[in-house]
C-alpha positions as CSV (number, residue, x, y, z in Angstrom):
1,M,-141.9,247.9,40.0
2,V,-142.2,247.6,36.3
3,F,-139.2,247.2,34.1
4,P,-139.6,248.9,30.7
5,H,-137.2,246.7,28.9
6,A,-138.5,243.4,30.3
7,F,-139.9,240.9,27.8
8,A,-143.0,239.2,28.5
9,A,-142.6,235.5,28.8
10,E,-145.1,233.7,26.3
11,P,-147.1,231.0,27.6
12,V,-146.0,227.5,26.4
13,A,-148.6,225.3,25.1
14,P,-149.0,222.0,27.0
15,A,-147.5,218.8,25.4
16,K,-150.1,216.8,23.7
17,K,-150.3,213.2,25.0
18,P,-149.6,210.7,22.3
19,E,-152.6,209.0,21.0
20,T,-153.0,205.6,22.2
21,P,-153.6,203.2,19.1
22,A,-156.8,201.4,19.3
23,A,-156.5,197.9,20.8
24,A,-156.8,195.2,18.2
25,P,-159.9,193.1,18.7
26,A,-159.3,190.0,20.5
27,A,-159.2,186.9,18.4
28,K,-161.9,184.4,18.9
29,P,-160.8,181.2,20.7
30,D,-162.4,179.0,18.0
31,A,-160.5,180.9,15.1
32,K,-157.7,178.9,13.5
33,P,-154.8,180.4,11.4
34,Q,-155.2,179.7,7.8
35,A,-152.0,178.1,6.2
36,K,-150.9,179.2,3.0
37,P,-151.4,176.5,0.4
38,D,-148.1,177.0,-1.3
39,A,-145.9,177.3,1.7
40,P,-143.3,174.6,2.1
41,P,-143.1,172.7,5.5
42,A,-140.6,174.1,8.1
43,P,-137.3,172.0,8.5
44,D,-137.0,170.1,11.6
45,A,-134.1,171.7,13.4
46,Q,-133.8,168.8,15.8
47,D,-133.3,166.1,13.1
48,D,-130.6,168.4,11.6
49,A,-128.7,168.5,15.0
50,T,-129.1,164.7,15.3
51,A,-127.6,164.3,11.9
52,E,-124.6,166.5,12.7
53,N,-123.9,164.7,16.0
54,A,-124.2,161.4,14.3
55,E,-121.7,162.4,11.6
56,A,-119.3,164.0,14.2
57,A,-119.4,160.7,16.1
58,V,-118.3,158.7,13.1
59,V,-115.4,161.2,12.3
60,A,-114.2,161.2,16.0
61,L,-114.3,157.4,16.5
62,P,-111.0,156.4,18.3
63,V,-108.5,154.1,16.5
64,S,-107.1,151.2,18.8
65,P,-103.2,151.7,18.7
66,E,-101.2,148.7,17.9
67,P,-99.6,146.8,20.8
68,V,-96.0,148.1,21.7
69,R,-93.6,145.3,21.9
70,I,-90.9,145.3,24.8
71,Y,-87.6,143.6,24.5
72,G,-84.9,143.0,26.9
73,W,-81.5,144.4,26.6
74,R,-80.3,140.9,25.7
75,E,-82.2,138.9,22.9
76,H,-81.5,136.0,20.6
77,V,-81.6,136.9,17.0
78,L,-81.8,134.8,13.9
79,I,-79.6,136.2,10.9
80,H,-81.0,135.1,7.6
81,G,-78.7,132.5,6.2
82,V,-77.4,131.3,9.6
83,K,-78.9,128.3,11.0
84,D,-78.3,128.9,14.9
85,K,-79.6,132.0,16.7
86,L,-77.1,134.4,18.0
87,L,-77.0,136.4,21.2
88,A,-77.7,140.2,20.6
89,K,-77.2,143.1,22.7
90,L,-80.0,145.9,22.2
91,D,-78.0,149.1,22.7
92,T,-79.6,152.4,22.5
93,G,-76.3,154.1,22.9
94,A,-75.1,152.8,19.5
95,L,-76.5,154.1,16.2
96,T,-75.6,151.4,13.7
97,S,-76.0,147.7,14.5
98,S,-73.0,145.5,14.0
99,I,-72.1,141.7,13.8
100,H,-69.1,139.7,14.4
101,A,-67.5,138.8,11.1
102,E,-64.4,136.9,10.1
103,Q,-62.5,136.5,6.9
104,N,-64.1,139.4,5.2
105,E,-63.6,139.3,1.4
106,L,-64.8,142.0,-1.2
107,F,-66.0,140.8,-4.6
108,E,-68.0,141.9,-7.4
109,R,-71.3,140.4,-8.7
110,D,-73.2,142.0,-11.7
111,G,-71.3,145.0,-11.5
112,K,-71.9,145.6,-7.8
113,K,-69.7,145.2,-4.8
114,W,-70.5,142.3,-2.3
115,V,-68.9,141.0,0.8
116,R,-68.4,137.5,1.8
117,F,-67.7,136.7,5.5
118,I,-68.0,134.0,8.2
119,V,-70.6,134.6,11.1
120,T,-70.0,132.9,14.3
121,D,-70.0,133.3,18.2
122,P,-66.3,134.0,19.0
123,R,-67.0,133.1,22.6
124,D,-68.4,129.6,21.8
125,K,-65.7,127.3,20.5
126,D,-68.3,124.8,19.5
127,A,-70.4,127.4,17.6
128,V,-71.3,126.8,14.0
129,R,-69.3,128.8,11.5
130,T,-71.4,130.0,8.6
131,R,-70.3,131.6,5.5
132,I,-72.6,134.1,4.1
133,E,-72.7,136.9,1.4
134,A,-74.3,140.3,1.3
135,P,-74.3,143.3,-1.0
136,L,-72.0,146.1,0.2
137,V,-73.8,149.2,1.4
138,R,-70.9,151.6,2.1
139,V,-67.6,151.6,3.9
140,A,-67.7,153.5,7.3
141,R,-64.7,154.9,9.0
142,I,-64.7,154.0,12.7
143,K,-62.6,155.8,15.4
144,E,-61.8,153.6,18.3
145,P,-61.0,155.0,21.6
146,N,-57.4,155.9,22.0
147,A,-56.6,154.4,18.5
148,E,-56.5,155.3,14.9
149,S,-59.6,155.2,12.8
150,T,-60.3,152.1,10.9
151,T,-62.7,151.3,7.8
152,R,-65.4,148.8,8.1
153,E,-67.8,147.3,5.7
154,V,-71.5,147.9,6.1
155,V,-74.1,145.3,4.7
156,R,-77.7,145.0,4.9
157,L,-78.9,141.8,6.5
158,S,-82.4,140.3,7.2
159,F,-82.8,138.9,10.7
160,Q,-85.8,137.7,13.2
161,I,-86.1,138.6,16.8
162,G,-89.0,136.8,18.4
163,E,-92.0,137.1,15.9
164,R,-90.6,140.3,14.4
165,K,-88.9,140.0,10.9
166,L,-86.7,143.2,10.0
167,R,-83.9,144.3,7.7
168,G,-81.2,146.7,8.7
169,E,-77.6,147.8,8.2
170,F,-74.8,146.0,10.1
171,T,-71.1,147.0,10.5
172,L,-68.8,143.9,10.0
173,N,-66.7,144.1,13.2
174,N,-64.6,141.9,15.3
175,R,-66.5,141.6,18.4
176,N,-64.2,138.9,20.0
177,N,-64.2,141.0,23.3
178,M,-67.8,142.1,23.2
179,L,-70.5,140.8,25.3
180,A,-72.6,139.5,22.3
181,P,-71.7,138.6,18.7
182,V,-74.6,140.9,17.5
183,L,-75.4,144.5,18.4
184,I,-78.8,146.1,17.6
185,G,-78.4,149.9,17.4
186,R,-80.9,152.7,17.4
187,S,-81.3,152.8,13.6
188,T,-83.1,149.3,14.0
189,L,-84.6,149.7,17.4
190,K,-86.6,152.7,16.4
191,D,-88.8,150.2,14.2
192,L,-88.5,147.4,16.7
193,G,-90.2,148.6,19.9
194,W,-89.2,149.4,23.5
195,V,-86.1,148.2,25.4
196,D,-86.3,147.3,29.2
197,P,-82.7,147.6,30.6
198,G,-83.8,145.5,33.5
199,R,-84.9,142.3,31.6
200,T,-83.5,139.9,29.1
201,H,-84.9,137.5,26.7
202,L,-88.6,138.8,26.4
203,A,-88.9,138.3,22.7
204,D,-89.8,134.6,23.1
205,Q,-92.3,135.6,26.0
206,K,-94.2,137.7,23.6
207,I,-94.2,140.6,26.3
208,L,-96.6,143.3,25.0
209,R,-97.7,146.7,26.6
C-alpha cells in the first residue's frame, strides 16, 4: 500500500572517519637535543628543600627549661639585716607574707614613712633580738576570726632561702602563737618554686626537679 502523503526518507551520508595525523618520524638514537645557548640553568629543587629543612630545624630548636626548685613547707630564711636564720612556714593558703615584729615605730626619713621594729623568734627565749628599719609600703586592714579588724604595717624586705635571694612584702604581725616567726605567702611563692607539703628543709639540700 502506498501512502500518498508520506515523506520519503532521505538517505544520510555516512560519517567520515577522522583523518589520522601522520606519525612523526622517529628520532634517531644518535641525535642529541640542542640546548639553547642563552637559557639559564634550571634550579635544583632538592637543594632548595634541603635549605628550607635546615632553616626550620634551627627555628624549632628546643630550649632546655630552667630547673624547678622544690621547697618544703618549713624552711629557714635569712632576713637582710638579721644575723640568725629564722624558721619560716611556706603557706600557699596565705596571700601576703608576714613576719613577727615587736615595738613597731613609725617615723619619717627624707619625706617618706618608715617603720622601725624588732625581729626575733618569740618561741626561743635565747633568740637574738634585732632592730631593723624598712620603708613603709602601705597599711593593711586585717580581719581576725571572731574579732574586729586591725591595721598592720606592710614593709618590703630582702631575704634569702637556700641559694635564692628574693624581695617581697611582709606584714608586721604578732606571731607569738604561730608555728614560725616568718610566713611566706603566695605573692612570693609564685617566684620561688614548688612547695612539697610532705617534706621540710629542702632548701639546704638543693632539691631540684
